[in-house]
One Martini backbone bead per residue (centre of mass of N, CA, C, O) as a GRO file, in nm:
protein
  432
    1MET     BB    1  11.260   8.171  15.463
    2PRO     BB    2  11.315   8.321  15.187
    3ALA     BB    3  11.199   8.374  14.890
    4LEU     BB    4  11.238   8.292  14.575
    5ARG     BB    5  11.392   8.459  14.292
    6ILE     BB    6  11.426   8.610  13.988
    7ALA     BB    7  11.723   8.764  13.843
    8GLU     BB    8  11.769   8.600  13.560
    9VAL     BB    9  11.756   8.582  13.190
   10LEU     BB   10  11.881   8.317  12.963
   11PRO     BB   11  11.914   8.289  12.624
   12VAL     BB   12  12.017   7.964  12.470
   13PRO     BB   13  12.141   7.829  12.207
   14VAL     BB   14  12.076   7.492  12.093
   15ARG     BB   15  12.039   7.157  12.051
   16GLY     BB   16  11.872   6.926  11.904
   17GLY     BB   17  11.790   6.569  11.887
   18PHE     BB   18  11.742   6.627  11.570
   19PHE     BB   19  11.506   6.684  11.315
   20ALA     BB   20  11.353   6.869  11.060
   21ASP     BB   21  11.060   6.768  10.875
   22ASP     BB   22  10.896   6.752  10.563
   23GLN     BB   23  10.609   6.588  10.534
   24ALA     BB   24  10.495   6.669  10.259
   25ALA     BB   25  10.747   6.586  10.092
   26ILE     BB   26  10.756   6.288  10.182
   27ARG     BB   27  10.464   6.212  10.089
   28ALA     BB   28  10.543   6.311   9.784
   29GLY     BB   29  10.851   6.149   9.748
   30ALA     BB   30  11.094   6.198   9.898
   31GLN     BB   31  11.429   6.100   9.884
   32HIS     BB   32  11.684   5.941   9.993
   33ASP     BB   33  12.023   6.084  10.087
   34GLY     BB   34  12.111   5.911  10.298
   35PHE     BB   35  12.010   6.118  10.557
   36GLY     BB   36  11.876   6.271  10.353
   37TYR     BB   37  11.701   6.471  10.104
   38VAL     BB   38  11.552   6.492   9.799
   39GLY     BB   39  11.456   6.814   9.734
   40SER     BB   40  11.188   7.025   9.791
   41PRO     BB   41  11.018   7.211   9.988
   42LEU     BB   42  10.661   7.269  10.101
   43THR     BB   43  10.688   7.395  10.377
   44PRO     BB   44  10.674   7.664  10.539
   45GLY     BB   45  11.020   7.747  10.658
   46PHE     BB   46  11.169   7.560  10.487
   47THR     BB   47  11.504   7.484  10.339
   48ALA     BB   48  11.453   7.172  10.379
   49VAL     BB   49  11.346   6.859  10.422
   50ARG     BB   50  11.614   6.840  10.602
   51GLN     BB   51  11.685   6.984  10.929
   52PRO     BB   52  11.823   7.098  11.190
   53GLY     BB   53  11.754   7.106  11.512
   54GLU     BB   54  11.624   7.347  11.729
   55ALA     BB   55  11.714   7.526  12.037
   56LEU     BB   56  11.620   7.671  12.372
   57SER     BB   57  11.759   7.794  12.652
   58VAL     BB   58  11.610   7.874  12.973
   59VAL     BB   59  11.780   8.065  13.205
   60LEU     BB   60  11.757   8.067  13.564
   61VAL     BB   61  11.855   8.311  13.788
   62LEU     BB   62  11.877   8.316  14.120
   63ASP     BB   63  11.906   8.502  14.424
   64ASP     BB   64  12.107   8.253  14.536
   65GLY     BB   65  12.263   8.141  14.254
   66SER     BB   66  12.086   7.953  14.133
   67VAL     BB   67  11.992   7.705  13.871
   68GLU     BB   68  11.754   7.694  13.600
   69PHE     BB   69  11.593   7.498  13.324
   70GLY     BB   70  11.470   7.513  12.983
   71ASP     BB   71  11.345   7.372  12.663
   72CYS     BB   72  11.306   7.479  12.346
   73ALA     BB   73  11.087   7.278  12.133
   74ALA     BB   74  11.013   7.100  11.834
   75VAL     BB   75  10.885   6.913  11.612
   76GLN     BB   76  10.970   6.736  11.342
   77TYR     BB   77  10.668   6.806  11.209
   78SER     BB   78  10.650   7.095  11.128
   79GLY     BB   79  10.353   7.240  10.996
   80ALA     BB   80  10.179   6.990  11.062
   81GLY     BB   81   9.856   6.936  11.150
   82GLY     BB   82   9.834   7.249  11.273
   83ARG     BB   83  10.108   7.354  11.334
   84ASP     BB   84  10.365   7.515  11.404
   85PRO     BB   85  10.628   7.635  11.282
   86VAL     BB   86  10.933   7.628  11.234
   87PHE     BB   87  11.201   7.657  11.448
   88SER     BB   88  11.358   7.956  11.595
   89ALA     BB   89  11.604   8.043  11.810
   90GLU     BB   90  11.647   8.340  11.746
   91GLN     BB   91  11.353   8.434  11.777
   92ALA     BB   92  11.310   8.318  12.061
   93ALA     BB   93  11.522   8.488  12.207
   94ASP     BB   94  11.378   8.757  12.157
   95ASP     BB   95  11.113   8.686  12.298
   96VAL     BB   96  11.233   8.634  12.577
   97ARG     BB   97  11.387   8.903  12.618
   98PHE     BB   98  11.129   9.110  12.553
   99HIS     BB   99  10.857   8.944  12.676
  100LEU     BB  100  10.957   8.769  12.946
  101ALA     BB  101  11.183   8.874  13.130
  102PRO     BB  102  11.030   9.123  13.256
  103ARG     BB  103  10.815   8.911  13.395
  104LEU     BB  104  11.037   8.739  13.570
  105VAL     BB  105  11.187   8.944  13.710
  106GLY     BB  106  11.122   8.916  14.064
  107VAL     BB  107  10.976   8.660  14.089
  108GLU     BB  108  10.796   8.452  14.282
  109LEU     BB  109  10.841   8.096  14.373
  110ASP     BB  110  10.511   7.967  14.452
  111SER     BB  111  10.373   7.896  14.147
  112PHE     BB  112  10.344   7.727  13.866
  113ARG     BB  113  10.053   7.770  13.767
  114ASN     BB  114  10.033   8.081  13.792
  115LEU     BB  115  10.288   8.176  13.644
  116THR     BB  116  10.240   8.027  13.374
  117GLY     BB  117   9.958   8.138  13.312
  118ALA     BB  118  10.055   8.433  13.270
  119LEU     BB  119  10.256   8.371  13.031
  120ASP     BB  120  10.047   8.252  12.823
  121ARG     BB  121   9.925   8.556  12.758
  122VAL     BB  122  10.156   8.630  12.591
  123CYS     BB  123  10.230   8.870  12.330
  124THR     BB  124  10.298   8.965  12.019
  125ASP     BB  125  10.263   9.135  11.727
  126ALA     BB  126  10.220   8.835  11.585
  127GLY     BB  127  10.129   8.698  11.856
  128PRO     BB  128  10.163   8.421  11.984
  129LEU     BB  129  10.367   8.222  12.113
  130HIS     BB  130  10.546   7.979  12.054
  131THR     BB  131  10.511   7.668  12.168
  132ALA     BB  132  10.816   7.624  12.236
  133VAL     BB  133  10.841   7.861  12.431
  134ARG     BB  134  10.626   7.777  12.636
  135TYR     BB  135  10.758   7.510  12.702
  136GLY     BB  136  11.040   7.602  12.810
  137VAL     BB  137  10.949   7.807  13.027
  138SER     BB  138  10.778   7.607  13.196
  139GLN     BB  139  11.014   7.430  13.277
  140ALA     BB  140  11.176   7.641  13.429
  141VAL     BB  141  10.960   7.711  13.637
  142LEU     BB  142  10.920   7.432  13.757
  143ALA     BB  143  11.213   7.394  13.852
  144ALA     BB  144  11.220   7.648  14.036
  145VAL     BB  145  10.985   7.574  14.223
  146ALA     BB  146  11.111   7.310  14.322
  147ARG     BB  147  11.360   7.439  14.448
  148ALA     BB  148  11.211   7.623  14.649
  149ALA     BB  149  11.058   7.357  14.780
  150ARG     BB  150  11.240   7.098  14.785
  151VAL     BB  151  11.139   6.933  14.527
  152THR     BB  152  10.997   6.776  14.287
  153MET     BB  153  10.831   6.821  13.998
  154ALA     BB  154  10.618   6.602  14.050
  155GLU     BB  155  10.519   6.719  14.323
  156VAL     BB  156  10.418   6.986  14.225
  157VAL     BB  157  10.201   6.877  14.034
  158ARG     BB  158  10.049   6.693  14.224
  159ASP     BB  159   9.975   6.922  14.433
  160GLU     BB  160   9.850   7.152  14.250
  161TYR     BB  161   9.644   6.921  14.102
  162ARG     BB  162   9.554   6.675  14.261
  163THR     BB  163   9.618   6.369  14.135
  164GLY     BB  164   9.714   6.117  14.329
  165ALA     BB  165   9.984   6.022  14.258
  166PRO     BB  166  10.249   5.784  14.331
  167LEU     BB  167  10.516   5.824  14.173
  168LEU     BB  168  10.569   5.625  13.925
  169PRO     BB  169  10.675   5.456  13.686
  170VAL     BB  170  10.615   5.450  13.346
  171PRO     BB  171  10.569   5.341  13.052
  172LEU     BB  172  10.784   5.278  12.784
  173TYR     BB  173  10.838   5.448  12.461
  174ALA     BB  174  10.987   5.352  12.162
  175GLN     BB  175  11.191   5.457  11.870
  176THR     BB  176  11.342   5.368  11.558
  177GLY     BB  177  11.301   5.485  11.305
  178ASP     BB  178  11.452   5.376  11.013
  179ASP     BB  179  11.581   5.150  11.210
  180ARG     BB  180  11.366   4.893  11.252
  181TYR     BB  181  11.544   4.640  11.336
  182VAL     BB  182  11.778   4.706  11.529
  183ASN     BB  183  11.603   4.879  11.727
  184ALA     BB  184  11.409   4.652  11.801
  185ASP     BB  185  11.618   4.472  11.932
  186LYS     BB  186  11.687   4.661  12.162
  187MET     BB  187  11.404   4.666  12.291
  188ILE     BB  188  11.377   4.367  12.351
  189LEU     BB  189  11.638   4.332  12.524
  190LYS     BB  190  11.526   4.580  12.727
  191GLY     BB  191  11.215   4.556  12.785
  192VAL     BB  192  11.013   4.726  12.644
  193ASP     BB  193  10.684   4.818  12.678
  194VAL     BB  194  10.679   5.001  12.407
  195LEU     BB  195  10.653   4.907  12.054
  196PRO     BB  196  10.844   5.080  11.776
  197HIS     BB  197  10.673   5.277  11.578
  198GLY     BB  198  10.857   5.277  11.270
  199LEU     BB  199  10.810   5.508  11.062
  200PHE     BB  200  10.534   5.521  10.861
  201ASN     BB  201  10.575   5.810  10.644
  202SER     BB  202  10.515   5.647  10.369
  203PRO     BB  203  10.398   5.469  10.106
  204ALA     BB  204  10.663   5.315  10.057
  205VAL     BB  205  10.687   5.195  10.347
  206LEU     BB  206  10.407   5.064  10.369
  207GLY     BB  207  10.308   4.978  10.099
  208PRO     BB  208  10.121   4.799   9.909
  209ALA     BB  209   9.839   4.769  10.084
  210GLY     BB  210  10.035   4.751  10.350
  211ARG     BB  211  10.264   4.520  10.332
  212GLY     BB  212  10.509   4.637  10.482
  213LEU     BB  213  10.382   4.641  10.767
  214GLU     BB  214  10.292   4.350  10.777
  215GLU     BB  215  10.577   4.224  10.754
  216TYR     BB  216  10.699   4.363  10.999
  217LEU     BB  217  10.507   4.251  11.219
  218ARG     BB  218  10.571   3.958  11.169
  219TRP     BB  219  10.867   3.984  11.242
  220LEU     BB  220  10.836   4.107  11.530
  221VAL     BB  221  10.691   3.874  11.667
  222ALA     BB  222  10.917   3.669  11.618
  223ARG     BB  223  11.147   3.833  11.755
  224ILE     BB  224  11.040   3.834  12.040
  225GLY     BB  225  11.054   3.522  12.074
  226GLN     BB  226  11.373   3.514  12.033
  227LEU     BB  227  11.485   3.769  12.240
  228ARG     BB  228  11.347   3.767  12.493
  229PRO     BB  229  11.462   3.738  12.821
  230ASP     BB  230  11.153   3.734  12.903
  231GLY     BB  231  10.891   3.522  12.859
  232ASP     BB  232  10.670   3.731  12.999
  233HIS     BB  233  10.716   3.948  12.805
  234ARG     BB  234  10.453   4.198  12.692
  235PRO     BB  235  10.442   4.405  12.461
  236ARG     BB  236  10.336   4.679  12.311
  237LEU     BB  237  10.213   4.760  11.996
  238HIS     BB  238  10.334   5.067  11.830
  239VAL     BB  239  10.228   5.248  11.543
  240ASP     BB  240  10.331   5.493  11.302
  241THR     BB  241  10.151   5.613  10.989
  242TYR     BB  242  10.083   5.910  10.882
  243GLY     BB  243   9.812   5.834  10.703
  244THR     BB  244   9.878   5.595  10.492
  245PRO     BB  245   9.631   5.406  10.491
  246GLY     BB  246   9.439   5.613  10.370
  247LEU     BB  247   9.595   5.631  10.104
  248ALA     BB  248   9.595   5.324  10.025
  249PHE     BB  249   9.248   5.334  10.059
  250GLY     BB  250   9.116   5.611   9.962
  251GLY     BB  251   8.960   5.685  10.247
  252ASP     BB  252   8.846   5.407  10.336
  253VAL     BB  253   8.739   5.321  10.639
  254ALA     BB  254   8.664   5.022  10.612
  255ALA     BB  255   8.934   4.935  10.486
  256VAL     BB  256   9.113   5.026  10.717
  257ALA     BB  257   8.982   4.851  10.935
  258ALA     BB  258   9.045   4.578  10.803
  259TYR     BB  259   9.349   4.617  10.808
  260LEU     BB  260   9.387   4.655  11.114
  261ALA     BB  261   9.259   4.387  11.196
  262ARG     BB  262   9.473   4.215  11.057
  263LEU     BB  263   9.710   4.318  11.222
  264GLY     BB  264   9.601   4.229  11.497
  265ASP     BB  265   9.601   3.924  11.437
  266LEU     BB  266   9.916   3.896  11.372
  267CYS     BB  267  10.001   4.009  11.674
  268ALA     BB  268   9.934   3.780  11.819
  269PRO     BB  269   9.928   3.835  12.169
  270PHE     BB  270   9.958   4.129  12.094
  271GLU     BB  271   9.903   4.444  12.123
  272LEU     BB  272   9.749   4.708  11.913
  273ALA     BB  273   9.864   5.032  11.806
  274VAL     BB  274   9.742   5.305  11.591
  275GLU     BB  275   9.889   5.585  11.450
  276HIS     BB  276   9.754   5.773  11.223
  277PRO     BB  277   9.572   5.619  10.980
  278ILE     BB  278   9.429   5.904  10.929
  279ASP     BB  279   9.403   6.197  10.710
  280ALA     BB  280   9.142   6.452  10.704
  281GLY     BB  281   9.259   6.776  10.723
  282GLY     BB  282   9.105   6.807  11.012
  283ARG     BB  283   8.953   6.806  11.305
  284ASP     BB  284   8.656   6.733  11.239
  285ALA     BB  285   8.725   6.514  11.030
  286GLN     BB  286   8.892   6.340  11.222
  287ILE     BB  287   8.675   6.273  11.424
  288GLU     BB  288   8.480   6.140  11.228
  289ALA     BB  289   8.673   5.919  11.125
  290TYR     BB  290   8.733   5.788  11.409
  291VAL     BB  291   8.450   5.711  11.486
  292ARG     BB  292   8.411   5.522  11.244
  293LEU     BB  293   8.656   5.341  11.291
  294ARG     BB  294   8.582   5.235  11.575
  295ALA     BB  295   8.310   5.114  11.491
  296GLU     BB  296   8.426   4.913  11.283
  297LEU     BB  297   8.615   4.762  11.473
  298ALA     BB  298   8.389   4.666  11.661
  299ARG     BB  299   8.230   4.509  11.446
  300LEU     BB  300   8.492   4.316  11.394
  301GLY     BB  301   8.626   4.254  11.684
  302SER     BB  302   8.853   4.461  11.739
  303GLY     BB  303   9.149   4.561  11.952
  304VAL     BB  304   9.240   4.797  11.809
  305ARG     BB  305   9.409   5.097  11.863
  306VAL     BB  306   9.341   5.438  11.849
  307VAL     BB  307   9.569   5.704  11.765
  308VAL     BB  308   9.605   6.036  11.837
  309ASP     BB  309   9.756   6.333  11.675
  310GLU     BB  310   9.687   6.480  11.448
  311TRP     BB  311   9.471   6.753  11.519
  312CYS     BB  312   9.591   6.724  11.838
  313ASN     BB  313   9.744   7.015  11.978
  314THR     BB  314   9.538   7.107  12.193
  315LEU     BB  315   9.333   7.132  12.454
  316ASP     BB  316   9.079   7.166  12.281
  317ASP     BB  317   9.129   6.919  12.107
  318VAL     BB  318   9.123   6.710  12.331
  319ARG     BB  319   8.836   6.766  12.419
  320ALA     BB  320   8.702   6.688  12.149
  321PHE     BB  321   8.800   6.391  12.129
  322VAL     BB  322   8.689   6.298  12.401
  323ALA     BB  323   8.388   6.375  12.365
  324ALA     BB  324   8.377   6.178  12.093
  325ALA     BB  325   8.537   5.918  12.117
  326ALA     BB  326   8.803   5.933  11.887
  327ALA     BB  327   8.977   5.747  12.093
  328ASP     BB  328   9.196   5.541  12.288
  329VAL     BB  329   9.452   5.725  12.229
  330VAL     BB  330   9.628   6.014  12.353
  331HIS     BB  331   9.855   6.231  12.209
  332VAL     BB  332  10.048   6.423  12.418
  333LYS     BB  333  10.226   6.674  12.260
  334THR     BB  334  10.416   6.873  12.428
  335PRO     BB  335  10.508   7.099  12.219
  336ASP     BB  336  10.213   7.156  12.107
  337LEU     BB  337  10.085   7.262  12.384
  338GLY     BB  338  10.322   7.404  12.522
  339SER     BB  339  10.240   7.447  12.802
  340LEU     BB  340  10.243   7.238  13.081
  341THR     BB  341   9.959   7.303  13.176
  342ASP     BB  342   9.823   7.172  12.926
  343THR     BB  343   9.941   6.893  12.958
  344VAL     BB  344   9.820   6.828  13.230
  345GLU     BB  345   9.522   6.870  13.158
  346ALA     BB  346   9.515   6.662  12.929
  347LEU     BB  347   9.599   6.407  13.084
  348LEU     BB  348   9.368   6.423  13.294
  349LEU     BB  349   9.133   6.418  13.099
  350VAL     BB  350   9.193   6.143  12.976
  351ARG     BB  351   9.213   5.974  13.230
  352ASP     BB  352   8.918   6.055  13.347
  353ALA     BB  353   8.778   5.922  13.076
  354GLY     BB  354   8.928   5.626  13.033
  355LEU     BB  355   9.175   5.683  12.876
  356GLU     BB  356   9.480   5.699  12.706
  357ALA     BB  357   9.770   5.869  12.834
  358TYR     BB  358  10.011   6.005  12.618
  359CYS     BB  359  10.336   6.108  12.693
  360GLY     BB  360  10.503   6.274  12.460
  361GLY     BB  361  10.652   6.388  12.143
  362THR     BB  362  11.001   6.414  12.033
  363CYS     BB  363  11.311   6.361  11.885
  364ASN     BB  364  11.360   6.699  11.880
  365GLU     BB  365  11.448   6.729  12.151
  366THR     BB  366  11.575   6.719  12.482
  367ASP     BB  367  11.705   6.623  12.773
  368ARG     BB  368  11.541   6.823  12.946
  369SER     BB  369  11.252   6.780  12.835
  370ALA     BB  370  11.254   6.478  12.905
  371GLN     BB  371  11.281   6.499  13.210
  372VAL     BB  372  11.026   6.667  13.259
  373SER     BB  373  10.827   6.466  13.130
  374ALA     BB  374  10.864   6.247  13.342
  375HIS     BB  375  10.725   6.405  13.571
  376ILE     BB  376  10.453   6.445  13.434
  377ALA     BB  377  10.379   6.147  13.390
  378MET     BB  378  10.380   6.071  13.692
  379ALA     BB  379  10.176   6.294  13.798
  380CYS     BB  380   9.943   6.179  13.568
  381GLU     BB  381   9.937   5.878  13.502
  382ALA     BB  382  10.043   5.772  13.251
  383SER     BB  383  10.039   5.511  13.017
  384GLN     BB  384  10.279   5.667  12.864
  385VAL     BB  385  10.628   5.734  12.764
  386LEU     BB  386  10.860   5.895  12.587
  387ALA     BB  387  11.164   5.811  12.448
  388LYS     BB  388  11.378   6.091  12.480
  389PRO     BB  389  11.564   6.174  12.239
  390GLY     BB  390  11.586   6.063  11.936
  391MET     BB  391  11.681   5.739  11.737
  392GLY     BB  392  11.868   5.529  11.933
  393VAL     BB  393  11.705   5.450  12.213
  394ASP     BB  394  11.913   5.446  12.452
  395GLU     BB  395  11.902   5.746  12.533
  396GLY     BB  396  11.598   5.776  12.598
  397LEU     BB  397  11.579   5.550  12.808
  398MET     BB  398  11.782   5.674  13.000
  399ILE     BB  399  11.668   5.956  13.055
  400VAL     BB  400  11.373   5.880  13.136
  401GLY     BB  401  11.410   5.629  13.313
  402ASN     BB  402  11.612   5.749  13.522
  403GLU     BB  403  11.436   5.985  13.617
  404MET     BB  404  11.210   5.809  13.734
  405ALA     BB  405  11.378   5.645  13.933
  406ARG     BB  406  11.485   5.882  14.104
  407THR     BB  407  11.215   6.009  14.181
  408ALA     BB  408  11.088   5.766  14.324
  409ALA     BB  409  11.310   5.742  14.541
  410LEU     BB  410  11.278   6.022  14.670
  411VAL     BB  411  10.981   6.000  14.749
  412ALA     BB  412  11.008   5.743  14.924
  413ALA     BB  413  11.218   5.860  15.129
  414ARG     BB  414  11.020   6.086  15.243
  415ARG     BB  415  10.718   6.011  15.296
  416THR     BB  416  10.499   6.199  15.205
  417PRO     BB  417  10.205   6.318  15.196
  418VAL     BB  418   9.921   6.276  14.999
  419PRO     BB  419   9.716   6.450  14.844
  420ALA     BB  420   9.414   6.480  14.766
  421ALA     BB  421   9.225   6.399  14.522
  422ARG     BB  422   9.048   6.470  14.280
  423PRO     BB  423   8.761   6.418  14.163
  424GLU     BB  424   8.596   6.152  14.020
  425PRO     BB  425   8.435   5.989  13.809
  426ASP     BB  426   8.190   5.751  13.836
  427ASP     BB  427   8.304   5.613  13.545
  428ASP     BB  428   8.575   5.505  13.601
  429ARG     BB  429   8.809   5.379  13.321
  430ARG     BB  430   9.090   5.312  13.369
  431THR     BB  431   9.395   5.257  13.180
  432ARG     BB  432   9.722   5.085  13.259
   0.00000   0.00000   0.00000
């Protein structure tokens, strides 16, 4: 059977799953006006504090007439924490048309890793391609290589990287958005593995001395006891705080640790993970702050897990945080990593170091990027995967959860041999 090749590349502007928000303006006090925000943006590239998310489908027409695609999308808080600027689908379409399409047409679809690696090195006159572009194109290539091999995307990644993964669904993590109470109820009723995110993205939401989050978690623990359909279901509590505890306690790491330890105590018997409790303003400072924070939490005897997000945007960043043991959970934020090859390497690096590899992303992605992420999470045995896109809970759970269920069923039905895994560290301490 002749090998499949790419015959045509079509960049198609589409809708993102949510909005792009100016985090700097929100942290500075921009107030809600209905669903929008009042005030002027502070981050370059934004035209409003909240603006509709853009995305770009990269459609690959293959020489047998079949079609595969991936979606370029960027995170909700673009331009923050060292990330690429807010995404423009129009500019991305030009970059795909002029810089990538000529390199893709006629290419044989025999290796996701090799083909995507070559595309990662492409630059424009302005520099490297936007991370969102590299993200979407790598999705399209992975899907096309899987079609050529007549296997799932998860199998392609497992086999090319020798991950040894059993390709089973991984725990789902859902996010409430601003509707913290109703959406948390949905998660509890549906037995979500990890919840609720909470979106504590401003000092006003966190509350004076963090009392807003404290009251919310107290309510959440009680609500789980009231609503969970299965009395044995014990979700992990994972909240994203966007650096606000650090602001609330004046950057005092010991005070933040004491606060987090108190939150952990009131969440018992549920485990608590806190994402981005301090924003130190740069990668090296963030690593130093988190090393100190974890040491202080250990001194206090607290089991609260520190989750790194901002300032951990690239594969090199992930390497640095892992080497310093500066987090318990590493949020591998798929659009920030750019190419899926970097996402795969990052997840495996974290997993093999014995830390928790969270295959995340953003509410501002698309249904397609969410489906592809499900395959990546399964192939890399992630500790959890984000239910995305959007902030409605149900849609993300359906898209990611259903994709994992279908993929696992297909793999089980074929019962193909699993390639040997790559060697593991002697002190493998994986936590699943």
